[in-house]
Structures are given as structure tokens and as C-alpha cells.
N, C-alpha and C positions, 0 to 999 in steps of 0.2 A: 500494500500500497504508499503510495507516494504520502512526504511530506508535509501536511501541510504549518506558517505561518504566515504571520499577520503582526503590518506596522506601525504605531498608534497614528502615525500620518497616510493613514489610509492603504499602503498594495496588504498584498497579500504573494507570499512565498514559493513554491511549491518543488521539493523536489522532485524529476524528472530525469531519467536517464540520464546520471552524471553531469545537470543543468540544471540550472534551478531560476521560472519561468514565474517571473513579478509582473500584477495585475493590478490589477485597481477593484480595492475589497466593497460590501457590502459601506463601510463603518466613509468613506473611501471618496462614494455615491451620495449618503446622502448630508456628507461634511461641503461636499462640493452644487450639486442640484444635480441643474441636465446641460452635460457638458457640449457645450457645440465645441473648438477649439479649443487642440493638442504637437503641441509644439513639440515633437520627439525629438531622441539621442540619438548619438550615433551611436558605429558599431562603437567596442575598441577602449581603454581600461577609463574605472568610473572609481572615484575617493566616495567614501564615508564625508557624509553631510552636503557632498554633488550634488545641482540641478538630473534630477532626471527627464522629469517634466515638465515643458510650464502648460497649466490651461487656462481658456474663458470654458465661464458652462454660472448657471442663475444666482447660485447664489457666491462664489466666487472668483475672479482672477489671482490666478499667483502664480508660483512651483513647487514643487513637491521635490526631497532631494530621497541619496537613496540610506539610508541607515549601516552602512556596512564597505567594504570596498573590496569589487570584481570585475569579469571584462563581459562587456555588453561585449555577445554575441553574434543574438539576428534581433533586429528591430518589428515591430509588425505592423507597415507600413503602412496599410489598409486599412490603419483608424487616420490619418493625416488626407484621406477623404471619405469617409467614414466616423467622425468622434465619434456619435449617439451612441455608438456601437461601446466603450463607454458606460453607456447606459446599461445594461444589459444586467438581468443575473446569471448569465450564462460566462463561464469562467474561460473558454475556447471561443467568448469576444470579449471579454479588457482585458488578454493578456498584455500587453507591453514591450515589454521584452526579454531574452534571455541572458542566463549569467551564468559565467562554468570561470572557475580563480573565485571563490567565494566566503571572504573569510569565514569560518565555521567558526568560530570563537563568540562573532556580532550574528551570523544566525542565531544558533545556539537561545543564544536572551532576546530572538528574537516571539510575541509570545501564540500561545497557544488557543486564545479565542478574538475573534476577529474588532475587540472594542463594542459594536452596534448593538445593545441595551437591548 
């Protein structure tokens, strides 16, 4: 079974086949409201607290940061043309990036619960 974790700023993290898939969680959706625009990252190294995405949504225009060091190996480019996919309840629609070389210590400290009451 895949290991699923959550960050306080609204991402879910799922370990799948040696990679960590990152997407917008229900808490992130609740915090932002309906997403209308997303600024996606490029592949390559990303450090803890670096901006992963910039979003324009009903409740906020903001940047969301990554809580760990990793390397981005794949970006869900479909979100550029269809940012509303981030409003879906289906994780296969809300994934943003796939990571490798993830800081295991930081990953293990992520939450087991989404934070949405």
C-alpha cells in the first residue's frame, strides 16, 4: 500500500514506485477555494521552503512552498491549460509534481492526517 502524508500548507504526498507524488490536498482546496490559475515549477532540484506553485484562486492569490528537499522529475503540464483539475476530489487529477531524492527525515515528519476537520 502506498504511504500517504500531508503538509500543513495543503499538499498531499504519496510514495509510489520510488517516487513521491505531490498534489493539492482537500485542506489546500478548502484554504484556496476554486483554483483558476497555476504557475508550475520546472524539473530539477528544489529546496525546503522554495515555492512549488503559485496559484490564483477564489480565496487567495498565493505561493505554496515545499516542506522538504527533493528533485522534481515530472510536472503535470495539463494543469497549465486546466487549473480547475486542482478542484477535483480525485488525486489522479490533483497531482502537481513527481519527486525523487526526497529528504526522508522531512518526509517522515509530515502529517498522517490531512488537517481538514
